C-alpha positions in Angstrom: 116.6 35.6 22.2 114.6 38.9 21.0 115.7 41.1 18.9 114.7 44.1 17.3 114.3 44.1 13.7 111.6 46.0 11.0 109.2 42.6 9.8 107.1 43.9 6.8 106.2 40.9 6.0 103.2 39.9 8.2 99.7 41.3 7.4 96.9 41.6 10.7 93.6 40.4 8.7 90.8 43.2 8.2 89.2 41.5 11.1 91.9 41.8 13.3 92.9 45.0 11.8 89.2 46.1 13.1 89.1 45.3 16.4 92.5 47.4 16.7 91.5 50.6 15.3 88.6 49.7 17.8 90.5 49.7 20.6 93.0 52.4 19.8 90.2 54.9 19.5 89.1 53.9 23.3 92.3 56.3 24.3 93.1 59.9 23.7 95.1 60.9 21.0 98.3 60.6 21.8 98.3 57.5 24.2 97.8 54.8 22.0 100.4 52.9 24.2 97.5 52.7 26.3 95.9 49.7 23.6 99.0 47.3 24.1 98.2 45.1 26.3 94.6 44.4 24.5 96.2 44.2 20.9 98.8 41.9 22.0 96.0 39.3 23.7 94.1 39.8 20.5 97.4 39.3 18.3 98.8 35.7 20.4 94.8 34.4 20.2 95.1 34.8 16.4 98.9 33.3 16.1 98.9 31.3 19.7 102.3 33.1 20.8 103.6 36.8 20.1 106.9 36.1 18.2 109.3 39.4 17.7 108.3 40.2 14.0 104.5 40.1 15.6 105.9 42.7 18.3 107.3 44.7 15.8 104.6 44.7 13.3 102.2 45.6 16.9 105.4 48.5 17.8 104.9 49.7 14.2 100.7 49.7 14.5 100.5 51.6 17.6 103.7 53.8 16.7 105.8 53.0 19.4 109.5 51.5 19.7 109.8 47.7 18.9 111.7 47.8 22.8 108.5 49.4 23.9 106.4 46.0 22.8 108.8 43.7 23.8 109.5 45.4 27.6 104.9 44.7 28.2 105.2 41.2 26.3 108.2 39.5 28.5 107.0 41.0 32.0 103.6 39.6 31.7 103.5 35.8 31.7 100.3 35.3 30.1 102.3 36.2 26.8 103.5 33.0 25.1 106.8 33.8 23.7 107.6 30.9 21.9 104.7 28.3 20.3 103.3 26.3 22.9 100.8 23.6 22.3 97.3 23.6 21.6 96.5 23.1 25.5 98.7 24.7 27.5 98.8 23.2 31.0 99.8 25.3 34.0 100.7 24.2 37.1 100.6 26.0 40.6 103.8 25.9 42.0 103.9 28.9 45.0 104.1 27.0 48.0 101.0 25.7 49.3 100.6 24.5 46.2 104.1 22.5 46.3 103.4 21.4 50.2 100.6 19.5 48.5 102.2 18.1 45.6 102.6 20.4 42.4 105.7 19.0 42.0 104.4 15.9 41.9 101.8 17.1 39.4 104.6 18.8 37.5 107.2 15.4 37.1 104.1 13.4 36.0 103.3 15.8 33.2 106.5 16.1 31.9 106.8 11.9 32.5 103.2 11.7 30.6 103.9 14.1 27.9 107.5 13.8 26.7 108.6 16.8 27.3 110.0 19.5 29.8 108.5 22.6 31.1 107.8 24.9 28.1 108.6 22.6 25.3 105.2 21.3 23.2 104.6 17.7 22.0 105.6 16.3 18.8 101.9 16.8 17.9 101.3 19.7 18.9 98.5 19.3 20.9 100.0 20.3 24.7 102.6 22.2 26.6 102.8 22.6 30.3 104.3 25.4 32.6 104.7 26.1 36.3 102.6 29.3 36.7 102.6 31.8 40.4 99.7 31.7 41.9 96.4 30.7 41.1 94.3 31.5 44.2 93.3 28.0 45.2 95.5 27.1 48.0 92.7 25.4 49.7 92.3 23.2 46.9 95.7 22.8 45.8 98.0 21.1 43.8 95.9 23.2 41.1 96.0 23.3 37.0 94.4 26.1 34.9 94.2 25.0 30.8 94.1 27.6 28.1 92.7 29.0 26.0 90.1 28.5 27.8 90.9 28.9 31.0 89.3 25.9 32.6 90.4 25.3 36.1 91.0 21.8 37.9 91.9 21.2 41.8 92.7 18.8 44.1 94.8 17.4 41.4 96.5 13.4 41.8 98.6 11.6 38.9 95.1 9.4 37.9 92.8 12.9 37.3 95.6 14.2 35.6 95.8 11.5 33.4 92.3 11.5 32.9 92.7 15.3 32.3 95.0 14.5 29.2 92.6 11.5 28.3 89.8 14.0 27.9 91.9 16.4 26.2 93.3 13.8 23.7 89.4 13.2 23.1 89.0 16.9 22.3 91.4 16.9 19.0 
């Protein structure tokens, strides 16, 4: 559960602070909240997820209330509110994909990786989750893999096994 706290122990790198300043400068004086989304993306890219402490630090940086950052981070599904694996497999779970096997693919991922949706494998390399429409209904079922967001279509259990094996070889 998220909690509003003041956390001063986190210090962003000079490089990250420089990027933040560049982003904030894009917006008129007093409108620094407009920089929130791109800054949260940078924070997640650096830390792998956006913890309450990181959100508090961003709020302080942008002179916002922590709750304003929490509202944004919890609304958008692209922000991870807990640690994720090195590779995040996101399976489309909307109607068209489910009609042609998305649920079967998600069950297969759970069994193959040994973790439930949202959990991280013991080695820290994989997590998976169902997501809303990936806009490829004609090639369903589909999944994308972060952090690079490569896209895979017409999935079968066999193609998912090959995909996981290829990812393991990249580690």
